[in-house]
Backbone as XML, in Angstrom:
<?xml version="1.0"?>
<chain id="A" units="angstrom">
  <residue number="1" name="MET">
    <atom name="N" x="189.383" y="278.976" z="-113.012"/>
    <atom name="CA" x="190.737" y="279.302" z="-112.724"/>
    <atom name="C" x="191.338" y="278.629" z="-114.188"/>
  </residue>
  <residue number="2" name="VAL">
    <atom name="N" x="191.514" y="278.704" z="-115.314"/>
    <atom name="CA" x="192.071" y="277.491" z="-116.299"/>
    <atom name="C" x="193.116" y="278.582" z="-116.643"/>
  </residue>
  <residue number="3" name="PHE">
    <atom name="N" x="194.445" y="278.640" z="-115.812"/>
    <atom name="CA" x="195.386" y="279.627" z="-116.331"/>
    <atom name="C" x="196.896" y="278.293" z="-115.747"/>
  </residue>
  <residue number="4" name="LEU">
    <atom name="N" x="197.342" y="278.323" z="-117.125"/>
    <atom name="CA" x="199.025" y="277.069" z="-117.531"/>
    <atom name="C" x="198.673" y="276.067" z="-117.057"/>
  </residue>
  <residue number="5" name="GLY">
    <atom name="N" x="197.327" y="275.514" z="-116.737"/>
    <atom name="CA" x="196.449" y="273.991" z="-116.660"/>
    <atom name="C" x="196.803" y="274.255" z="-115.084"/>
  </residue>
  <residue number="6" name="LEU">
    <atom name="N" x="197.019" y="275.036" z="-114.274"/>
    <atom name="CA" x="196.826" y="275.042" z="-112.390"/>
    <atom name="C" x="195.662" y="274.482" z="-112.158"/>
  </residue>
  <residue number="7" name="ASP">
    <atom name="N" x="194.543" y="274.670" z="-113.116"/>
    <atom name="CA" x="192.679" y="274.448" z="-112.751"/>
    <atom name="C" x="192.762" y="273.175" z="-112.340"/>
  </residue>
  <residue number="8" name="GLY">
    <atom name="N" x="193.396" y="272.367" z="-112.893"/>
    <atom name="CA" x="193.715" y="270.898" z="-112.609"/>
    <atom name="C" x="194.324" y="270.377" z="-111.555"/>
  </residue>
  <residue number="9" name="VAL">
    <atom name="N" x="195.613" y="271.155" z="-111.035"/>
    <atom name="CA" x="196.514" y="270.764" z="-110.482"/>
    <atom name="C" x="195.318" y="271.114" z="-109.050"/>
  </residue>
  <residue number="10" name="ILE">
    <atom name="N" x="195.168" y="272.164" z="-108.992"/>
    <atom name="CA" x="194.662" y="272.699" z="-108.047"/>
    <atom name="C" x="193.379" y="271.696" z="-107.549"/>
  </residue>
  <residue number="11" name="ARG">
    <atom name="N" x="192.564" y="271.195" z="-108.431"/>
    <atom name="CA" x="191.314" y="270.267" z="-107.946"/>
    <atom name="C" x="192.127" y="268.774" z="-107.735"/>
  </residue>
  <residue number="12" name="SER">
    <atom name="N" x="193.279" y="268.338" z="-108.527"/>
    <atom name="CA" x="193.867" y="267.345" z="-107.772"/>
    <atom name="C" x="194.259" y="267.684" z="-106.088"/>
  </residue>
  <residue number="13" name="LEU">
    <atom name="N" x="194.621" y="268.591" z="-106.119"/>
    <atom name="CA" x="195.792" y="269.024" z="-104.617"/>
    <atom name="C" x="193.824" y="269.285" z="-103.629"/>
  </residue>
  <residue number="14" name="VAL">
    <atom name="N" x="192.880" y="269.740" z="-104.177"/>
    <atom name="CA" x="191.722" y="269.592" z="-103.276"/>
    <atom name="C" x="191.141" y="268.513" z="-102.711"/>
  </residue>
  <residue number="15" name="ALA">
    <atom name="N" x="191.311" y="267.568" z="-104.345"/>
    <atom name="CA" x="190.494" y="266.131" z="-103.790"/>
    <atom name="C" x="191.820" y="265.338" z="-102.564"/>
  </residue>
  <residue number="16" name="ALA">
    <atom name="N" x="192.837" y="265.802" z="-102.725"/>
    <atom name="CA" x="193.596" y="264.886" z="-102.063"/>
    <atom name="C" x="193.763" y="265.165" z="-100.906"/>
  </residue>
  <residue number="17" name="ARG">
    <atom name="N" x="193.535" y="266.586" z="-100.631"/>
    <atom name="CA" x="193.358" y="266.819" z="-98.946"/>
    <atom name="C" x="192.253" y="266.319" z="-98.669"/>
  </residue>
  <residue number="18" name="ALA">
    <atom name="N" x="190.819" y="265.641" z="-98.904"/>
    <atom name="CA" x="189.737" y="265.090" z="-99.057"/>
    <atom name="C" x="189.603" y="263.812" z="-98.679"/>
  </residue>
  <residue number="19" name="ASN">
    <atom name="N" x="190.733" y="263.312" z="-99.464"/>
    <atom name="CA" x="191.185" y="261.378" z="-99.574"/>
    <atom name="C" x="190.178" y="261.290" z="-100.634"/>
  </residue>
  <residue number="20" name="ARG">
    <atom name="N" x="190.129" y="261.794" z="-101.628"/>
    <atom name="CA" x="189.325" y="262.019" z="-102.634"/>
    <atom name="C" x="189.752" y="261.760" z="-103.982"/>
  </residue>
  <residue number="21" name="ASP">
    <atom name="N" x="191.319" y="260.987" z="-104.112"/>
    <atom name="CA" x="192.243" y="260.924" z="-105.239"/>
    <atom name="C" x="191.522" y="259.933" z="-106.338"/>
  </residue>
  <residue number="22" name="ILE">
    <atom name="N" x="191.109" y="258.991" z="-105.854"/>
    <atom name="CA" x="190.473" y="257.779" z="-106.610"/>
    <atom name="C" x="189.465" y="258.632" z="-107.497"/>
  </residue>
  <residue number="23" name="GLU">
    <atom name="N" x="188.436" y="259.199" z="-106.773"/>
    <atom name="CA" x="187.205" y="259.518" z="-107.191"/>
    <atom name="C" x="187.775" y="260.847" z="-108.448"/>
  </residue>
  <residue number="24" name="ILE">
    <atom name="N" x="189.014" y="261.694" z="-108.351"/>
    <atom name="CA" x="189.170" y="262.434" z="-109.340"/>
    <atom name="C" x="189.771" y="261.993" z="-110.373"/>
  </residue>
  <residue number="25" name="TRP">
    <atom name="N" x="190.571" y="260.884" z="-110.296"/>
    <atom name="CA" x="190.772" y="260.395" z="-111.265"/>
    <atom name="C" x="189.830" y="259.398" z="-112.289"/>
  </residue>
  <residue number="26" name="GLU">
    <atom name="N" x="189.481" y="258.968" z="-111.405"/>
    <atom name="CA" x="188.555" y="258.107" z="-111.985"/>
    <atom name="C" x="187.531" y="258.709" z="-113.415"/>
  </residue>
  <residue number="27" name="SER">
    <atom name="N" x="186.932" y="259.905" z="-112.476"/>
    <atom name="CA" x="186.438" y="261.234" z="-113.366"/>
    <atom name="C" x="187.021" y="261.719" z="-114.764"/>
  </residue>
  <residue number="28" name="ARG">
    <atom name="N" x="188.474" y="261.870" z="-114.165"/>
    <atom name="CA" x="189.442" y="262.210" z="-115.282"/>
    <atom name="C" x="189.130" y="261.148" z="-116.526"/>
  </residue>
  <residue number="29" name="PHE">
    <atom name="N" x="189.447" y="259.985" z="-116.303"/>
    <atom name="CA" x="189.511" y="259.098" z="-117.285"/>
    <atom name="C" x="188.328" y="258.737" z="-117.708"/>
  </residue>
  <residue number="30" name="LYS">
    <atom name="N" x="187.029" y="258.936" z="-117.448"/>
    <atom name="CA" x="185.783" y="258.463" z="-117.960"/>
    <atom name="C" x="185.688" y="259.397" z="-119.070"/>
  </residue>
  <residue number="31" name="THR">
    <atom name="N" x="186.203" y="260.693" z="-118.454"/>
    <atom name="CA" x="185.914" y="261.709" z="-119.133"/>
    <atom name="C" x="186.455" y="261.814" z="-120.760"/>
  </residue>
  <residue number="32" name="ALA">
    <atom name="N" x="187.568" y="261.121" z="-120.590"/>
    <atom name="CA" x="188.346" y="261.126" z="-121.905"/>
    <atom name="C" x="188.094" y="259.321" z="-122.287"/>
  </residue>
  <residue number="33" name="GLY">
    <atom name="N" x="187.552" y="258.860" z="-121.517"/>
    <atom name="CA" x="187.104" y="257.685" z="-122.661"/>
    <atom name="C" x="188.207" y="256.655" z="-122.759"/>
  </residue>
  <residue number="34" name="SER">
    <atom name="N" x="189.143" y="256.952" z="-121.674"/>
    <atom name="CA" x="190.641" y="256.333" z="-121.812"/>
    <atom name="C" x="191.133" y="256.366" z="-120.482"/>
  </residue>
  <residue number="35" name="HIS">
    <atom name="N" x="191.980" y="255.387" z="-120.300"/>
    <atom name="CA" x="193.044" y="255.569" z="-119.443"/>
    <atom name="C" x="194.541" y="256.130" z="-119.056"/>
  </residue>
  <residue number="36" name="THR">
    <atom name="N" x="194.280" y="256.504" z="-120.521"/>
    <atom name="CA" x="195.737" y="257.528" z="-120.359"/>
    <atom name="C" x="195.150" y="258.982" z="-120.351"/>
  </residue>
  <residue number="37" name="VAL">
    <atom name="N" x="195.576" y="259.836" z="-120.318"/>
    <atom name="CA" x="194.895" y="261.222" z="-120.076"/>
    <atom name="C" x="196.204" y="262.253" z="-120.198"/>
  </residue>
  <residue number="38" name="GLU">
    <atom name="N" x="196.278" y="263.053" z="-121.307"/>
    <atom name="CA" x="197.341" y="264.373" z="-121.746"/>
    <atom name="C" x="196.877" y="265.676" z="-121.540"/>
  </residue>
  <residue number="39" name="THR">
    <atom name="N" x="197.565" y="266.142" z="-120.624"/>
    <atom name="CA" x="197.437" y="267.341" z="-120.505"/>
    <atom name="C" x="198.960" y="268.409" z="-120.446"/>
  </residue>
  <residue number="40" name="THR">
    <atom name="N" x="198.653" y="269.905" z="-120.714"/>
    <atom name="CA" x="199.874" y="271.178" z="-120.046"/>
    <atom name="C" x="199.406" y="271.097" z="-119.118"/>
  </residue>
  <residue number="41" name="ILE">
    <atom name="N" x="200.636" y="271.277" z="-118.433"/>
    <atom name="CA" x="200.474" y="271.939" z="-116.899"/>
    <atom name="C" x="202.044" y="273.251" z="-117.131"/>
  </residue>
  <residue number="42" name="VAL">
    <atom name="N" x="201.719" y="274.154" z="-117.027"/>
    <atom name="CA" x="202.778" y="275.224" z="-117.331"/>
    <atom name="C" x="203.829" y="275.058" z="-118.289"/>
  </residue>
  <residue number="43" name="GLY">
    <atom name="N" x="202.991" y="274.889" z="-119.651"/>
    <atom name="CA" x="203.521" y="274.530" z="-120.359"/>
    <atom name="C" x="204.541" y="273.069" z="-121.150"/>
  </residue>
  <residue number="44" name="MET">
    <atom name="N" x="204.381" y="272.477" z="-120.100"/>
    <atom name="CA" x="204.927" y="270.842" z="-119.974"/>
    <atom name="C" x="203.703" y="270.429" z="-120.568"/>
  </residue>
  <residue number="45" name="ARG">
    <atom name="N" x="204.180" y="269.205" z="-121.359"/>
    <atom name="CA" x="203.299" y="268.333" z="-121.605"/>
    <atom name="C" x="203.401" y="266.873" z="-120.799"/>
  </residue>
  <residue number="46" name="VAL">
    <atom name="N" x="202.233" y="266.593" z="-119.973"/>
    <atom name="CA" x="201.823" y="265.866" z="-119.243"/>
    <atom name="C" x="201.321" y="264.833" z="-118.912"/>
  </residue>
  <residue number="47" name="VAL">
    <atom name="N" x="201.657" y="262.988" z="-118.935"/>
    <atom name="CA" x="200.737" y="261.917" z="-119.425"/>
    <atom name="C" x="200.466" y="261.450" z="-118.032"/>
  </residue>
  <residue number="48" name="PHE">
    <atom name="N" x="198.937" y="261.370" z="-117.695"/>
    <atom name="CA" x="198.974" y="260.220" z="-116.442"/>
    <atom name="C" x="198.306" y="259.046" z="-117.498"/>
  </residue>
  <residue number="49" name="THR">
    <atom name="N" x="198.675" y="257.965" z="-116.752"/>
    <atom name="CA" x="197.987" y="256.451" z="-117.134"/>
    <atom name="C" x="197.709" y="255.340" z="-116.120"/>
  </residue>
  <residue number="50" name="ALA">
    <atom name="N" x="196.846" y="254.840" z="-116.390"/>
    <atom name="CA" x="196.427" y="254.216" z="-115.486"/>
    <atom name="C" x="196.382" y="252.537" z="-116.349"/>
  </residue>
  <residue number="51" name="ASP">
    <atom name="N" x="196.652" y="252.449" z="-117.830"/>
    <atom name="CA" x="196.754" y="251.748" z="-118.375"/>
    <atom name="C" x="197.750" y="250.414" z="-118.284"/>
  </residue>
  <residue number="52" name="PRO">
    <atom name="N" x="197.180" y="249.422" z="-117.718"/>
    <atom name="CA" x="198.776" y="248.463" z="-117.470"/>
    <atom name="C" x="199.775" y="248.543" z="-118.663"/>
  </residue>
  <residue number="53" name="GLU">
    <atom name="N" x="198.741" y="248.083" z="-120.123"/>
    <atom name="CA" x="199.861" y="247.996" z="-121.061"/>
    <atom name="C" x="200.931" y="249.246" z="-121.239"/>
  </residue>
  <residue number="54" name="ASN">
    <atom name="N" x="200.071" y="250.361" z="-120.760"/>
    <atom name="CA" x="201.252" y="251.553" z="-121.336"/>
    <atom name="C" x="202.340" y="251.573" z="-119.743"/>
  </residue>
  <residue number="55" name="ILE">
    <atom name="N" x="202.001" y="251.337" z="-118.696"/>
    <atom name="CA" x="202.637" y="250.991" z="-117.646"/>
    <atom name="C" x="203.904" y="249.690" z="-117.674"/>
  </residue>
  <residue number="56" name="LYS">
    <atom name="N" x="203.448" y="248.904" z="-118.177"/>
    <atom name="CA" x="204.220" y="247.811" z="-118.498"/>
    <atom name="C" x="205.244" y="248.378" z="-119.324"/>
  </residue>
  <residue number="57" name="ALA">
    <atom name="N" x="204.560" y="248.702" z="-120.694"/>
    <atom name="CA" x="205.885" y="249.578" z="-121.349"/>
    <atom name="C" x="207.140" y="250.527" z="-121.054"/>
  </residue>
  <residue number="58" name="VAL">
    <atom name="N" x="206.296" y="251.575" z="-120.053"/>
    <atom name="CA" x="207.140" y="253.046" z="-119.366"/>
    <atom name="C" x="207.897" y="251.566" z="-118.410"/>
  </residue>
  <residue number="59" name="LEU">
    <atom name="N" x="207.658" y="250.870" z="-117.530"/>
    <atom name="CA" x="208.660" y="250.424" z="-116.529"/>
    <atom name="C" x="209.231" y="249.397" z="-117.140"/>
  </residue>
  <residue number="60" name="SER">
    <atom name="N" x="209.133" y="249.054" z="-118.668"/>
    <atom name="CA" x="210.278" y="247.773" z="-119.237"/>
    <atom name="C" x="211.143" y="248.529" z="-120.052"/>
  </residue>
  <residue number="61" name="SER">
    <atom name="N" x="210.835" y="247.818" z="-121.395"/>
    <atom name="CA" x="211.498" y="248.642" z="-122.667"/>
    <atom name="C" x="211.673" y="250.204" z="-122.584"/>
  </residue>
  <residue number="62" name="GLN">
    <atom name="N" x="210.798" y="250.665" z="-122.496"/>
    <atom name="CA" x="210.998" y="251.895" z="-122.700"/>
    <atom name="C" x="211.215" y="253.307" z="-121.635"/>
  </residue>
  <residue number="63" name="PHE">
    <atom name="N" x="211.670" y="252.881" z="-120.367"/>
    <atom name="CA" x="211.949" y="253.665" z="-118.965"/>
    <atom name="C" x="212.223" y="254.861" z="-119.610"/>
  </residue>
  <residue number="64" name="HIS">
    <atom name="N" x="213.473" y="254.893" z="-120.332"/>
    <atom name="CA" x="214.169" y="255.859" z="-120.135"/>
    <atom name="C" x="213.737" y="257.179" z="-120.899"/>
  </residue>
  <residue number="65" name="ASP">
    <atom name="N" x="212.193" y="256.643" z="-121.861"/>
    <atom name="CA" x="211.707" y="257.696" z="-122.945"/>
    <atom name="C" x="210.812" y="258.379" z="-122.013"/>
  </residue>
  <residue number="66" name="TYR">
    <atom name="N" x="210.509" y="258.027" z="-120.663"/>
    <atom name="CA" x="209.544" y="259.053" z="-119.840"/>
    <atom name="C" x="209.980" y="259.443" z="-118.549"/>
  </residue>
  <residue number="67" name="GLY">
    <atom name="N" x="209.872" y="260.730" z="-118.110"/>
    <atom name="CA" x="210.068" y="261.193" z="-116.851"/>
    <atom name="C" x="209.319" y="260.478" z="-115.680"/>
  </residue>
  <residue number="68" name="VAL">
    <atom name="N" x="209.319" y="259.985" z="-114.813"/>
    <atom name="CA" x="208.374" y="258.814" z="-113.989"/>
    <atom name="C" x="208.673" y="259.804" z="-112.398"/>
  </residue>
  <residue number="69" name="PHE">
    <atom name="N" x="207.033" y="259.675" z="-112.133"/>
    <atom name="CA" x="207.235" y="260.591" z="-110.617"/>
    <atom name="C" x="205.742" y="259.594" z="-110.060"/>
  </residue>
  <residue number="70" name="VAL">
    <atom name="N" x="206.456" y="258.999" z="-108.741"/>
    <atom name="CA" x="205.527" y="257.868" z="-108.345"/>
    <atom name="C" x="204.854" y="258.907" z="-107.180"/>
  </residue>
  <residue number="71" name="GLY">
    <atom name="N" x="204.095" y="259.470" z="-106.968"/>
    <atom name="CA" x="203.762" y="260.398" z="-105.857"/>
    <atom name="C" x="202.995" y="259.268" z="-104.214"/>
  </residue>
  <residue number="72" name="SER">
    <atom name="N" x="202.959" y="259.470" z="-103.217"/>
    <atom name="CA" x="202.115" y="258.871" z="-102.149"/>
    <atom name="C" x="201.330" y="259.482" z="-101.781"/>
  </residue>
</chain>
């Protein structure tokens, strides 16, 4: 189901319910060949990163340039 990028959201929700969050993110980063993944969900650009340098930039000098959501 590739509709508005919701296929990725659904896969993430299924993985989360099965306590397999780490596996799905490792797979996505491996497929991208990077620790930063960009996608579009419901027409919005969304960037996910596990890259320490990107996280450092977001949390320090560029914090206001990004919307930050930290889920639990």
